[in-house]
C-alpha positions in Angstrom: 74.9 114.4 111.9 76.3 111.0 112.7 75.7 109.7 109.2 78.0 112.4 107.8 80.8 111.2 110.1 80.3 107.6 108.9 80.4 108.7 105.3 83.5 110.7 105.7 85.2 107.8 107.5 84.4 105.3 104.8 85.5 107.9 102.2 88.8 108.3 104.0 89.4 104.6 104.0 88.6 104.3 100.3 90.8 107.3 99.5 93.8 105.7 101.3 93.3 102.5 99.4 93.0 104.4 96.1 96.2 106.3 96.9 98.1 103.0 97.6 96.7 101.6 94.3 98.0 104.7 92.4 101.4 104.4 94.0 101.6 100.7 93.1 100.7 101.6 89.5 103.4 104.3 89.4 106.0 101.9 90.7 104.9 99.3 88.1 105.2 101.8 85.3 108.8 102.8 86.2 
């Protein structure tokens, strides 16, 4: 199941970026 590992890896990267984006939005709203 190498493809599953790759998908989870890309998802983790996207999730991290999304979290940073949300944090920036929160700071901007303050």
